[in-house]
NUTORPA-830945 format. One record per residue (C-alpha): residue number from 1; residue in one letter; x negated, y, z negated. Coordinates in Angstrom, 2 decimals, m for minus. Layout:
<sites>
{site NUM, 'A', {X, Y, Z}}
...
</sites>
This chain:
<sites>
{site 1, 'X', {m154.34, m57.35, m12.85}}
{site 2, 'X', {m152.86, m59.39, m10.02}}
{site 3, 'X', {m149.30, m60.65, m10.28}}
{site 4, 'X', {m149.14, m61.86, m6.70}}
{site 5, 'X', {m148.02, m65.32, m5.77}}
{site 6, 'X', {m148.47, m64.97, m2.02}}
{site 7, 'X', {m151.39, m66.51, m0.16}}
{site 8, 'X', {m152.55, m65.05, 3.15}}
{site 9, 'X', {m154.84, m66.29, 5.89}}
{site 10, 'X', {m155.12, m62.84, 7.43}}
{site 11, 'X', {m157.19, m60.81, 4.96}}
{site 12, 'X', {m159.48, m59.20, 7.51}}
{site 13, 'X', {m159.79, m55.89, 9.33}}
{site 14, 'X', {m159.00, m57.26, 12.77}}
{site 15, 'X', {m162.68, m57.65, 13.61}}
{site 16, 'X', {m163.21, m60.87, 11.66}}
{site 17, 'X', {m164.65, m59.04, 8.64}}
{site 18, 'X', {m163.09, m60.17, 5.36}}
{site 19, 'X', {m161.82, m57.43, 3.05}}
{site 20, 'X', {m161.26, m57.36, m0.69}}
{site 21, 'X', {m162.87, m58.52, m3.96}}
{site 22, 'X', {m164.34, m61.93, m4.66}}
{site 23, 'X', {m162.97, m63.58, m7.80}}
{site 24, 'X', {m163.77, m66.87, m9.51}}
{site 25, 'X', {m161.17, m68.96, m11.35}}
{site 26, 'X', {m162.22, m69.28, m14.99}}
{site 27, 'X', {m159.03, m70.82, m16.46}}
{site 28, 'X', {m155.80, m72.39, m15.18}}
{site 29, 'X', {m152.69, m72.53, m17.40}}
{site 30, 'X', {m150.59, m75.25, m15.74}}
{site 31, 'X', {m147.63, m74.67, m18.08}}
{site 32, 'X', {m147.09, m71.04, m17.14}}
{site 33, 'X', {m148.60, m71.19, m13.69}}
{site 34, 'X', {m151.04, m68.43, m14.62}}
{site 35, 'X', {m154.58, m68.41, m13.25}}
{site 36, 'X', {m157.24, m66.24, m14.89}}
{site 37, 'X', {m160.03, m64.86, m12.74}}
{site 38, 'X', {m163.32, m63.03, m13.20}}
{site 39, 'X', {m164.80, m60.53, m10.76}}
{site 40, 'X', {m168.54, m60.51, m10.18}}
{site 41, 'X', {m168.94, m57.25, m12.14}}
{site 42, 'X', {m167.44, m58.90, m15.23}}
{site 43, 'X', {m163.87, m57.55, m15.00}}
{site 44, 'X', {m161.00, m60.02, m15.34}}
{site 45, 'X', {m157.67, m60.45, m13.57}}
{site 46, 'X', {m154.88, m63.00, m13.24}}
{site 47, 'X', {m152.36, m64.46, m10.80}}
{site 48, 'X', {m149.00, m65.62, m12.12}}
{site 49, 'X', {m146.26, m67.96, m10.91}}
{site 50, 'X', {m148.47, m70.41, m9.04}}
{site 51, 'X', {m147.47, m74.02, m8.50}}
{site 52, 'X', {m149.52, m76.62, m10.32}}
{site 53, 'X', {m152.64, m77.63, m8.41}}
{site 54, 'X', {m152.74, m74.49, m6.23}}
{site 55, 'X', {m156.03, m73.34, m7.71}}
{site 56, 'X', {m158.65, m75.07, m9.83}}
{site 57, 'X', {m161.37, m73.89, m12.20}}
{site 58, 'X', {m164.42, m72.45, m10.37}}
{site 59, 'X', {m162.47, m71.92, m7.14}}
{site 60, 'X', {m163.41, m68.65, m5.40}}
{site 61, 'X', {m160.75, m66.42, m3.86}}
{site 62, 'X', {m160.78, m63.18, m1.91}}
{site 63, 'X', {m158.10, m60.60, m2.74}}
{site 64, 'X', {m157.33, m57.19, m1.30}}
{site 65, 'X', {m154.90, m56.33, m4.12}}
{site 66, 'X', {m151.82, m57.60, m2.27}}
{site 67, 'X', {m152.77, m60.95, m0.80}}
{site 68, 'X', {m155.41, m63.55, m1.52}}
{site 69, 'X', {m156.99, m66.60, 0.05}}
{site 70, 'X', {m159.34, m69.38, m1.06}}
{site 71, 'X', {m162.86, m69.04, 0.35}}
{site 72, 'X', {m165.90, m71.36, 0.18}}
{site 73, 'X', {m167.68, m71.35, m3.20}}
{site 74, 'X', {m170.94, m70.48, m1.41}}
{site 75, 'X', {m169.60, m66.94, m0.90}}
{site 76, 'X', {m169.82, m66.27, m4.65}}
{site 77, 'X', {m172.97, m64.15, m5.11}}
{site 78, 'X', {m175.91, m65.92, m6.72}}
{site 79, 'X', {m177.64, m63.92, m9.42}}
{site 80, 'X', {m181.39, m63.86, m9.85}}
{site 81, 'X', {m181.25, m62.56, m13.41}}
{site 82, 'X', {m183.17, m64.50, m16.02}}
{site 83, 'X', {m182.99, m64.64, m19.79}}
{site 84, 'X', {m185.12, m66.13, m22.56}}
{site 85, 'X', {m183.06, m68.01, m25.14}}
{site 86, 'X', {m183.72, m66.40, m28.53}}
{site 87, 'X', {m181.46, m68.60, m30.65}}
{site 88, 'X', {m178.68, m71.17, m30.49}}
{site 89, 'X', {m176.23, m70.61, m33.37}}
{site 90, 'X', {m174.48, m73.35, m35.30}}
{site 91, 'X', {m171.22, m72.70, m33.43}}
{site 92, 'X', {m173.01, m73.17, m30.09}}
{site 93, 'X', {m173.31, m69.47, m29.25}}
{site 94, 'X', {m176.43, m68.84, m27.18}}
{site 95, 'X', {m178.30, m65.57, m27.71}}
{site 96, 'X', {m180.62, m64.52, m24.92}}
{site 97, 'X', {m183.14, m61.73, m24.31}}
{site 98, 'X', {m182.98, m60.18, m20.86}}
{site 99, 'X', {m185.26, m57.21, m20.36}}
{site 100, 'X', {m184.89, m55.16, m23.53}}
{site 101, 'X', {m181.30, m56.27, m24.22}}
{site 102, 'X', {m179.96, m59.07, m26.41}}
{site 103, 'X', {m177.09, m60.88, m24.70}}
{site 104, 'X', {m174.51, m63.49, m25.63}}
{site 105, 'X', {m174.86, m66.10, m22.91}}
{site 106, 'X', {m172.05, m68.27, m21.61}}
{site 107, 'X', {m172.67, m71.97, m21.08}}
{site 108, 'X', {m169.65, m73.23, m19.16}}
{site 109, 'X', {m171.59, m76.17, m17.74}}
{site 110, 'X', {m172.76, m77.32, m21.17}}
{site 111, 'X', {m176.44, m77.21, m20.16}}
{site 112, 'X', {m178.60, m78.31, m23.14}}
{site 113, 'X', {m180.82, m75.34, m24.01}}
{site 114, 'X', {m183.11, m74.54, m26.93}}
{site 115, 'X', {m184.97, m71.53, m28.30}}
{site 116, 'X', {m187.59, m70.04, m25.90}}
{site 117, 'X', {m186.12, m71.73, m22.82}}
{site 118, 'X', {m186.05, m69.47, m19.76}}
{site 119, 'X', {m182.70, m69.75, m17.96}}
{site 120, 'X', {m181.06, m68.25, m14.89}}
{site 121, 'X', {m177.78, m66.46, m15.54}}
{site 122, 'X', {m175.09, m65.16, m13.22}}
{site 123, 'X', {m173.43, m61.76, m13.25}}
{site 124, 'X', {m171.16, m62.82, m16.10}}
{site 125, 'X', {m174.20, m63.92, m18.17}}
{site 126, 'X', {m173.27, m67.57, m17.77}}
{site 127, 'X', {m176.18, m70.03, m17.74}}
{site 128, 'X', {m176.61, m71.63, m14.33}}
{site 129, 'X', {m179.82, m73.64, m14.76}}
{site 130, 'X', {m183.05, m73.99, m16.77}}
{site 131, 'X', {m186.09, m72.39, m15.14}}
{site 132, 'X', {m188.66, m73.30, m17.78}}
{site 133, 'X', {m188.86, m74.71, m21.27}}
{site 134, 'X', {m191.30, m71.90, m22.11}}
{site 135, 'X', {m190.56, m68.16, m22.43}}
{site 136, 'X', {m191.20, m66.15, m19.27}}
{site 137, 'X', {m191.04, m62.39, m19.86}}
{site 138, 'X', {m191.51, m59.23, m17.85}}
{site 139, 'X', {m192.57, m57.31, m20.96}}
{site 140, 'X', {m195.59, m58.37, m23.03}}
{site 141, 'X', {m194.78, m60.30, m26.17}}
{site 142, 'X', {m197.35, m59.24, m28.75}}
{site 143, 'X', {m196.65, m62.35, m30.80}}
{site 144, 'X', {m198.21, m64.47, m28.07}}
{site 145, 'X', {m201.78, m65.53, m28.95}}
{site 146, 'X', {m203.16, m64.20, m25.66}}
{site 147, 'X', {m202.28, m60.60, m26.54}}
{site 148, 'X', {m202.07, m60.71, m30.33}}
{site 149, 'X', {m204.23, m58.58, m32.62}}
{site 150, 'X', {m206.87, m61.33, m32.77}}
{site 151, 'X', {m207.27, m61.18, m28.98}}
{site 152, 'X', {m209.01, m57.79, m29.41}}
{site 153, 'X', {m211.59, m59.34, m31.76}}
{site 154, 'X', {m215.04, m59.66, m30.16}}
{site 155, 'X', {m217.32, m62.34, m31.57}}
{site 156, 'X', {m220.95, m61.24, m31.94}}
{site 157, 'X', {m223.53, m63.05, m29.83}}
{site 158, 'X', {m226.14, m65.05, m31.71}}
{site 159, 'X', {m229.43, m63.33, m30.93}}
{site 160, 'X', {m227.51, m60.77, m28.89}}
{site 161, 'X', {m227.94, m57.03, m28.46}}
{site 162, 'X', {m230.05, m55.08, m30.92}}
{site 163, 'X', {m231.11, m51.45, m31.21}}
{site 164, 'X', {m234.24, m52.37, m29.22}}
{site 165, 'X', {m231.90, m52.81, m26.25}}
{site 166, 'X', {m230.87, m49.16, m26.38}}
{site 167, 'X', {m233.46, m47.02, m24.66}}
{site 168, 'X', {m234.18, m43.48, m25.79}}
{site 169, 'X', {m231.83, m41.25, m27.79}}
{site 170, 'X', {m233.75, m41.65, m31.05}}
{site 171, 'X', {m231.44, m39.26, m32.92}}
{site 172, 'X', {m228.36, m41.19, m31.78}}
{site 173, 'X', {m229.84, m44.56, m32.77}}
{site 174, 'X', {m230.87, m43.15, m36.15}}
{site 175, 'X', {m227.33, m41.93, m36.78}}
{site 176, 'X', {m225.90, m45.33, m35.80}}
{site 177, 'X', {m228.24, m47.08, m38.22}}
{site 178, 'X', {m227.15, m44.67, m40.96}}
{site 179, 'X', {m223.57, m45.65, m40.24}}
{site 180, 'X', {m224.34, m49.32, m40.86}}
{site 181, 'X', {m226.63, m48.79, m43.86}}
{site 182, 'X', {m224.55, m46.24, m45.75}}
{site 183, 'X', {m220.95, m46.90, m44.79}}
{site 184, 'X', {m221.02, m50.69, m44.50}}
{site 185, 'X', {m223.98, m51.97, m46.52}}
{site 186, 'X', {m223.62, m49.40, m49.32}}
{site 187, 'X', {m219.84, m49.26, m49.51}}
{site 188, 'X', {m219.69, m50.39, m53.15}}
{site 189, 'X', {m222.26, m47.77, m54.22}}
{site 190, 'X', {m220.26, m45.04, m52.49}}
{site 191, 'X', {m217.15, m46.23, m54.27}}
{site 192, 'X', {m218.84, m46.15, m57.68}}
{site 193, 'X', {m220.11, m42.64, m57.01}}
{site 194, 'X', {m216.59, m41.60, m56.09}}
{site 195, 'X', {m217.52, m40.49, m52.58}}
{site 196, 'X', {m214.99, m40.82, m49.79}}
{site 197, 'X', {m216.35, m43.12, m47.08}}
{site 198, 'X', {m216.50, m42.12, m43.44}}
{site 199, 'X', {m213.30, m43.17, m41.69}}
{site 200, 'X', {m214.14, m42.50, m38.09}}
{site 201, 'X', {m217.06, m41.79, m35.79}}
{site 202, 'X', {m216.57, m40.14, m32.40}}
{site 203, 'X', {m219.03, m40.80, m29.57}}
{site 204, 'X', {m218.88, m37.94, m27.06}}
{site 205, 'X', {m220.76, m37.23, m23.87}}
{site 206, 'X', {m220.81, m37.61, m20.12}}
{site 207, 'X', {m219.95, m40.94, m18.46}}
{site 208, 'X', {m222.79, m43.44, m18.28}}
{site 209, 'X', {m224.76, m42.11, m21.25}}
{site 210, 'X', {m224.48, m45.33, m23.30}}
{site 211, 'X', {m221.55, m44.74, m25.66}}
{site 212, 'X', {m219.90, m48.12, m25.14}}
{site 213, 'X', {m223.28, m49.88, m25.01}}
{site 214, 'X', {m224.22, m48.52, m28.43}}
{site 215, 'X', {m220.88, m49.55, m29.88}}
{site 216, 'X', {m221.55, m53.14, m28.76}}
{site 217, 'X', {m224.97, m53.04, m30.39}}
{site 218, 'X', {m223.46, m51.79, m33.65}}
{site 219, 'X', {m220.97, m54.67, m33.51}}
{site 220, 'X', {m223.82, m57.16, m33.18}}
{site 221, 'X', {m225.94, m55.61, m35.94}}
{site 222, 'X', {m223.30, m54.72, m38.52}}
{site 223, 'X', {m222.17, m58.24, m39.44}}
{site 224, 'X', {m218.61, m56.91, m39.21}}
{site 225, 'X', {m215.52, m57.99, m37.33}}
{site 226, 'X', {m215.45, m55.90, m34.16}}
{site 227, 'X', {m212.22, m55.03, m32.34}}
{site 228, 'X', {m212.67, m53.59, m28.86}}
{site 229, 'X', {m209.65, m51.70, m27.49}}
{site 230, 'X', {m209.30, m49.88, m24.20}}
{site 231, 'X', {m206.46, m47.44, m23.61}}
{site 232, 'X', {m204.63, m49.38, m20.87}}
{site 233, 'X', {m204.74, m52.60, m22.94}}
{site 234, 'X', {m202.83, m51.07, m25.85}}
{site 235, 'X', {m200.29, m48.94, m23.99}}
{site 236, 'X', {m196.94, m50.57, m23.23}}
{site 237, 'X', {m194.00, m49.14, m21.31}}
{site 238, 'X', {m191.69, m50.57, m23.98}}
{site 239, 'X', {m190.76, m48.15, m26.76}}
{site 240, 'X', {m192.42, m49.03, m30.07}}
{site 241, 'X', {m194.63, m51.85, m28.76}}
{site 242, 'X', {m197.85, m49.81, m28.61}}
{site 243, 'X', {m197.45, m48.53, m32.17}}
{site 244, 'X', {m196.61, m52.03, m33.36}}
{site 245, 'X', {m199.74, m53.46, m31.73}}
{site 246, 'X', {m201.88, m50.78, m33.38}}
{site 247, 'X', {m200.47, m51.65, m36.80}}
{site 248, 'X', {m201.18, m55.33, m36.25}}
{site 249, 'X', {m204.79, m54.65, m35.26}}
{site 250, 'X', {m205.43, m52.54, m38.36}}
{site 251, 'X', {m203.72, m55.13, m40.59}}
{site 252, 'X', {m205.80, m57.89, m39.03}}
{site 253, 'X', {m208.98, m55.85, m39.59}}
{site 254, 'X', {m208.07, m55.31, m43.24}}
{site 255, 'X', {m207.98, m59.09, m43.78}}
{site 256, 'X', {m211.51, m59.59, m42.44}}
{site 257, 'X', {m213.25, m62.47, m44.23}}
{site 258, 'X', {m216.47, m60.46, m44.37}}
{site 259, 'X', {m214.66, m57.50, m45.93}}
{site 260, 'X', {m215.91, m55.18, m43.21}}
{site 261, 'X', {m214.62, m54.37, m39.76}}
{site 262, 'X', {m215.09, m51.91, m36.91}}
{site 263, 'X', {m212.28, m50.89, m34.58}}
{site 264, 'X', {m213.64, m49.46, m31.34}}
{site 265, 'X', {m211.48, m47.40, m28.97}}
{site 266, 'X', {m213.03, m46.99, m25.54}}
{site 267, 'X', {m211.73, m43.93, m23.66}}
{site 268, 'X', {m209.59, m42.89, m26.60}}
{site 269, 'X', {m208.48, m39.81, m24.64}}
{site 270, 'X', {m206.17, m42.11, m22.65}}
{site 271, 'X', {m204.02, m42.76, m25.73}}
{site 272, 'X', {m204.62, m39.77, m28.00}}
{site 273, 'X', {m204.34, m36.64, m25.90}}
{site 274, 'X', {m203.33, m33.41, m27.60}}
{site 275, 'X', {m199.60, m33.32, m28.31}}
{site 276, 'X', {m197.66, m30.51, m26.66}}
{site 277, 'X', {m194.22, m29.66, m25.43}}
{site 278, 'X', {m195.03, m31.49, m22.20}}
{site 279, 'X', {m196.03, m34.72, m23.95}}
{site 280, 'X', {m193.59, m37.59, m23.71}}
{site 281, 'X', {m192.07, m39.05, m26.87}}
{site 282, 'X', {m193.94, m42.35, m26.70}}
{site 283, 'X', {m197.31, m40.56, m26.45}}
{site 284, 'X', {m196.54, m38.40, m29.49}}
{site 285, 'X', {m195.47, m41.45, m31.49}}
{site 286, 'X', {m198.64, m43.34, m30.59}}
{site 287, 'X', {m200.87, m40.47, m31.75}}
{site 288, 'X', {m198.84, m40.11, m34.95}}
{site 289, 'X', {m199.19, m43.83, m35.65}}
{site 290, 'X', {m202.97, m43.69, m35.20}}
{site 291, 'X', {m203.19, m40.73, m37.59}}
{site 292, 'X', {m201.12, m42.58, m40.19}}
{site 293, 'X', {m203.27, m45.71, m39.95}}
{site 294, 'X', {m206.51, m43.77, m40.34}}
{site 295, 'X', {m205.12, m41.91, m43.34}}
{site 296, 'X', {m204.40, m45.26, m45.00}}
{site 297, 'X', {m208.07, m46.28, m45.19}}
{site 298, 'X', {m208.56, m44.88, m48.69}}
{site 299, 'X', {m206.02, m47.34, m50.08}}
{site 300, 'X', {m207.83, m50.41, m48.79}}
{site 301, 'X', {m210.38, m52.62, m50.51}}
{site 302, 'X', {m212.03, m53.73, m47.26}}
{site 303, 'X', {m214.34, m51.46, m45.28}}
{site 304, 'X', {m212.91, m50.43, m41.92}}
{site 305, 'X', {m214.49, m47.85, m39.64}}
{site 306, 'X', {m213.02, m46.54, m36.41}}
{site 307, 'X', {m215.44, m45.74, m33.60}}
{site 308, 'X', {m214.07, m43.99, m30.53}}
{site 309, 'X', {m215.74, m43.01, m27.27}}
{site 310, 'X', {m214.65, m40.26, m24.90}}
{site 311, 'X', {m216.06, m38.01, m22.22}}
{site 312, 'X', {m213.09, m35.63, m22.63}}
{site 313, 'X', {m213.33, m34.62, m26.27}}
{site 314, 'X', {m211.53, m31.32, m25.64}}
{site 315, 'X', {m208.40, m33.19, m24.57}}
{site 316, 'X', {m208.03, m35.09, m27.87}}
{site 317, 'X', {m205.37, m34.13, m30.39}}
{site 318, 'X', {m206.94, m31.69, m32.90}}
{site 319, 'X', {m205.33, m33.53, m35.82}}
{site 320, 'X', {m207.41, m36.58, m34.89}}
{site 321, 'X', {m210.80, m34.89, m34.57}}
{site 322, 'X', {m210.72, m32.94, m37.83}}
{site 323, 'X', {m212.91, m34.05, m40.80}}
{site 324, 'X', {m211.17, m36.67, m42.86}}
{site 325, 'X', {m210.34, m38.74, m39.82}}
{site 326, 'X', {m213.26, m38.59, m37.42}}
{site 327, 'X', {m215.88, m37.35, m39.86}}
{site 328, 'X', {m218.91, m37.81, m37.61}}
{site 329, 'X', {m219.32, m36.76, m34.01}}
{site 330, 'X', {m222.36, m38.14, m32.21}}
{site 331, 'X', {m223.05, m36.48, m28.89}}
{site 332, 'X', {m224.71, m38.37, m26.05}}
{site 333, 'X', {m226.37, m35.85, m23.76}}
{site 334, 'X', {m228.22, m36.57, m20.55}}
{site 335, 'X', {m231.55, m38.26, m21.35}}
{site 336, 'X', {m234.76, m36.25, m21.43}}
{site 337, 'X', {m237.96, m37.49, m19.81}}
{site 338, 'X', {m239.04, m39.52, m22.87}}
{site 339, 'X', {m235.56, m41.03, m23.09}}
{site 340, 'X', {m235.60, m41.88, m19.38}}
{site 341, 'X', {m238.98, m43.56, m19.69}}
{site 342, 'X', {m237.74, m45.65, m22.62}}
{site 343, 'X', {m234.56, m46.59, m20.73}}
{site 344, 'X', {m236.72, m47.82, m17.82}}
{site 345, 'X', {m238.89, m49.82, m20.23}}
{site 346, 'X', {m235.85, m51.49, m21.76}}
{site 347, 'X', {m234.66, m52.45, m18.27}}
{site 348, 'X', {m238.09, m53.84, m17.42}}
{site 349, 'X', {m237.96, m56.21, m20.40}}
{site 350, 'X', {m234.79, m57.86, m19.11}}
{site 351, 'X', {m236.04, m59.06, m15.71}}
{site 352, 'X', {m239.12, m60.70, m14.23}}
{site 353, 'X', {m241.49, m57.98, m13.06}}
{site 354, 'X', {m245.03, m57.43, m11.87}}
{site 355, 'X', {m247.25, m55.69, m14.40}}
{site 356, 'X', {m247.82, m52.40, m12.59}}
{site 357, 'X', {m244.53, m50.62, m11.91}}
{site 358, 'X', {m244.04, m46.87, m11.24}}
{site 359, 'X', {m241.56, m46.33, m14.06}}
{site 360, 'X', {m243.26, m43.10, m15.24}}
{site 361, 'X', {m242.92, m41.62, m11.75}}
{site 362, 'X', {m239.25, m42.62, m11.76}}
{site 363, 'X', {m238.75, m40.95, m15.16}}
{site 364, 'X', {m240.28, m37.74, m13.79}}
{site 365, 'X', {m238.10, m37.71, m10.68}}
{site 366, 'X', {m234.75, m38.46, m12.34}}
{site 367, 'X', {m233.95, m35.17, m14.08}}
{site 368, 'X', {m230.23, m35.03, m15.04}}
{site 369, 'X', {m229.71, m38.72, m14.34}}
{site 370, 'X', {m227.52, m40.68, m16.76}}
{site 371, 'X', {m228.62, m43.91, m18.40}}
{site 372, 'X', {m226.21, m45.88, m16.22}}
{site 373, 'X', {m227.68, m44.36, m13.07}}
{site 374, 'X', {m231.19, m45.23, m14.21}}
{site 375, 'X', {m230.18, m48.79, m15.00}}
{site 376, 'X', {m228.76, m49.12, m11.49}}
{site 377, 'X', {m232.34, m48.87, m10.18}}
{site 378, 'X', {m233.14, m52.25, m11.73}}
{site 379, 'X', {m230.06, m53.81, m10.16}}
{site 380, 'X', {m231.03, m52.55, m6.71}}
{site 381, 'X', {m234.67, m53.60, m7.19}}
{site 382, 'X', {m233.64, m57.14, m8.14}}
{site 383, 'X', {m231.43, m57.35, m5.04}}
{site 384, 'X', {m234.30, m56.25, m2.81}}
{site 385, 'X', {m236.65, m58.85, m4.33}}
{site 386, 'X', {m234.04, m61.61, m4.06}}
{site 387, 'X', {m233.34, m60.78, m0.40}}
{site 388, 'X', {m237.09, m61.28, 0.27}}
{site 389, 'X', {m236.92, m64.63, m1.56}}
{site 390, 'X', {m239.22, m63.41, m4.33}}
{site 391, 'X', {m238.77, m64.25, m8.03}}
{site 392, 'X', {m240.34, m61.06, m9.41}}
{site 393, 'X', {m239.68, m57.35, m8.92}}
{site 394, 'X', {m242.62, m55.44, m7.46}}
{site 395, 'X', {m243.54, m51.76, m7.43}}
{site 396, 'X', {m242.31, m51.23, m3.87}}
{site 397, 'X', {m238.93, m52.66, m4.90}}
{site 398, 'X', {m238.61, m49.99, m7.58}}
{site 399, 'X', {m239.51, m47.27, m5.07}}
{site 400, 'X', {m236.92, m48.47, m2.56}}
{site 401, 'X', {m234.32, m48.92, m5.29}}
{site 402, 'X', {m234.90, m45.35, m6.51}}
{site 403, 'X', {m234.32, m44.04, m2.97}}
{site 404, 'X', {m231.09, m46.04, m2.62}}
{site 405, 'X', {m229.64, m44.83, m5.92}}
{site 406, 'X', {m230.76, m41.24, m5.29}}
{site 407, 'X', {m228.87, m41.21, m1.98}}
{site 408, 'X', {m225.59, m42.15, m3.62}}
{site 409, 'X', {m223.24, m39.15, m3.86}}
{site 410, 'X', {m222.74, m37.81, m7.38}}
{site 411, 'X', {m219.13, m37.43, m8.44}}
{site 412, 'X', {m217.82, m34.59, m10.58}}
{site 413, 'X', {m218.26, m35.49, m14.20}}
</sites>
């Protein structure tokens, strides 16, 4: 607290550098001659015994604790903090959200603000100006339509993917059809029998073996609402947001108009790794929330199935992979020669080709190739044909494309 009435013009260190603390006048009591000041860090002070008119509201002074002097207002630091107005109370109090904190904002200039306005505030949380009449946030707001639960809903394509578009892997396709026929189409019969429906299906296998592709086909063929979720899309750095988004997705799926829904987690290992002493708190809470939501299926009238894909099944939390949560595990191995031939045939149906193509030779030569690597041959072949200004893929294009893909270095799986 300052009780100094002196004013000095010599508050410097002899080298022209001003010393002391900047203070702004926030109130002048002319009767007592007391001036109240606020420092930039929010602390307050006062000067007493001043003559009327010496200082005025919003004047800026520099004080070293003994003397003070008036300095230009431009020396007062300008804050770049922002806040989103959350509410304006009946008494005029403005509540703002800044980062993860809820603040009471000052409004000394009487700037007209409303809910969801984005404003700039100074170090004392006083509103300086309106930046936007819409909310601008650093953190995601899961109530916004762009990132709400419905934003994860994928609409099926009319005449889109079918099981004919999945080459090879007859045992995998058969299991996927069983999932649709028994768990979705025969849900009422299972309920009358008293059988517990399958809650979750885990697709495991090396990268590029078709796990995500099959999930998209199931979405198109099941006549069910399909929610596609990748790990990075659901994980938030803000405590509680990821769990809250998961709950909203499951609640949205439960209200499906068709009464059936599929929630697909791609790369589920990125959000559901095994909990240990080294796991952070947010990761443990996210896994616990997923377990709780899957356990709640038996209490729901609608049919909801969780499908998850991973190439790191050993890293998943054991509580998630046990029967009763993920009841089925469908493994996608590397395709055999018959599978590879069928994958090449499926690719051939999608593009314009000459009749005689060496796809059997390719199937023989591609031992231990994944489905994705095989499919890349068609991409390369189409590029070769297009560069020659041809509208159809020829046999020599396939041969060159095979050589190009074969020369690519294989990464560790």
